[in-house]
C-alpha positions as CSV (number, residue, x, y, z in Angstrom):
1,Q,97.7,60.9,109.8
2,V,98.2,63.5,112.5
3,Q,95.5,66.2,112.8
4,L,96.5,69.5,114.2
5,V,94.0,72.1,115.5
6,E,95.1,75.6,116.4
7,S,93.2,77.9,118.7
8,G,93.8,81.0,120.8
9,G,94.0,83.6,118.1
10,G,92.1,86.9,118.3
11,L,92.3,90.6,118.0
12,V,94.6,92.5,120.4
13,Q,96.1,95.9,120.6
14,A,99.8,96.4,120.0
15,G,101.8,95.5,123.1
16,G,99.2,92.9,124.1
17,S,99.5,89.1,124.5
18,L,98.0,86.0,123.1
19,R,98.6,82.3,123.8
20,L,98.1,80.0,120.9
21,S,97.5,76.3,121.3
22,C,97.9,73.5,118.9
23,A,96.2,70.2,119.8
24,A,97.4,67.1,118.0
25,S,95.8,63.8,117.5
26,G,97.5,60.4,117.8
27,R,99.7,58.6,120.3
28,T,103.1,59.6,119.0
29,F,102.9,63.3,119.6
30,S,106.0,63.4,121.8
31,S,108.1,62.0,119.0
32,Y,107.4,65.0,116.7
33,A,109.2,68.3,116.6
34,M,106.6,71.0,116.5
35,G,106.7,74.4,114.8
36,W,104.8,77.6,114.3
37,F,104.7,79.4,110.9
38,R,103.0,82.4,109.4
39,P,102.7,83.6,105.8
40,A,105.3,86.0,104.5
41,P,105.9,87.9,101.3
42,G,108.2,86.2,98.8
43,K,107.9,82.8,100.3
44,V,105.4,80.1,101.2
45,R,105.6,80.8,104.9
46,E,107.8,82.3,107.5
47,F,109.3,80.2,110.3
48,V,108.3,81.5,113.7
49,A,109.4,79.0,116.3
50,S,110.0,75.3,116.8
51,I,110.6,72.8,119.6
52,S,112.3,69.5,119.4
53,W,110.7,66.1,120.3
54,S,110.0,64.7,123.7
55,S,111.2,67.1,126.4
56,G,111.7,69.9,123.9
57,D,115.2,70.6,124.9
58,Y,116.0,72.4,121.7
59,I,114.1,75.5,120.8
60,Y,114.6,77.9,117.9
61,Y,113.0,81.3,117.2
62,A,112.9,83.6,114.3
63,D,114.9,86.8,115.0
64,S,111.8,88.8,114.5
65,V,110.1,87.2,117.5
66,K,113.0,86.3,119.7
67,G,112.5,87.6,123.2
68,R,108.8,88.1,122.7
69,F,107.4,84.7,121.8
70,T,107.9,81.5,123.8
71,I,107.1,78.0,122.4
72,S,106.5,75.1,124.8
73,R,104.9,71.7,124.7
74,D,102.8,69.5,127.0
75,N,103.1,65.9,125.8
76,A,100.5,64.7,128.3
77,E,98.0,67.0,126.6
78,N,99.3,66.5,123.1
79,T,99.6,70.2,122.8
80,V,102.1,72.8,121.8
81,Y,101.8,76.4,122.8
82,L,103.0,79.7,121.5
83,Q,103.0,82.5,124.1
84,M,103.0,85.8,122.2
85,N,103.9,88.9,124.2
86,S,104.6,92.5,123.1
87,L,102.7,91.9,120.0
88,K,103.2,94.2,117.0
89,P,101.0,95.0,114.1
90,E,103.5,93.2,111.8
91,D,102.7,90.0,113.8
92,T,99.3,90.0,112.3
93,A,99.0,86.7,110.3
94,L,97.3,83.4,110.2
95,Y,99.5,81.2,112.4
96,Y,100.0,77.6,111.4
97,C,101.0,74.7,113.6
98,A,103.1,72.0,112.1
99,A,104.6,68.6,113.1
100,S,107.8,67.0,111.9
101,R,108.4,63.3,112.1
102,L,112.1,64.1,112.1
103,G,111.9,65.3,115.7
104,V,114.5,68.0,115.2
105,A,113.6,71.6,115.8
106,G,114.4,74.2,113.2
107,S,113.2,76.1,110.2
108,A,114.8,73.9,107.4
109,V,113.6,70.5,108.5
110,P,110.6,69.0,106.7
111,Y,107.2,69.4,108.4
112,D,104.8,66.6,107.6
113,Y,101.5,67.8,109.1
114,W,99.8,71.1,109.2
115,G,96.9,72.7,110.9
116,Q,94.4,75.1,109.3
117,G,95.7,78.1,111.2
118,T,94.4,80.5,113.8
119,Q,94.1,84.2,113.0
120,V,96.1,86.8,115.0
121,T,95.3,90.4,114.4
122,V,97.2,93.2,116.2
123,S,95.9,96.7,115.9
124,S,98.1,99.7,116.2
């Protein structure tokens, strides 16, 4: 199965930036939609952002991060990125990368593979 490894987390001050990376194994990376999630009260996890398969023409963001975060993918590198700008303390979380065989970006689609997460901590 697909293995996902996140990196790029760290400790930053409010207003700062981080760029998360998620490297995927396998030769079918471009066929997967990719997403980023973080834990949230009252549910298993909160959807952050996702990008559709191949060229990534369809992108969705949670309202809480829209305008601040940017998701992108580099199929040649089997990697999806999450550029996080204007970080807020409430963004502090363990960020998970996920892959969906469905290839459709969104929060409600099933995600089949999950990484272990990378910690983002934003100080006030």
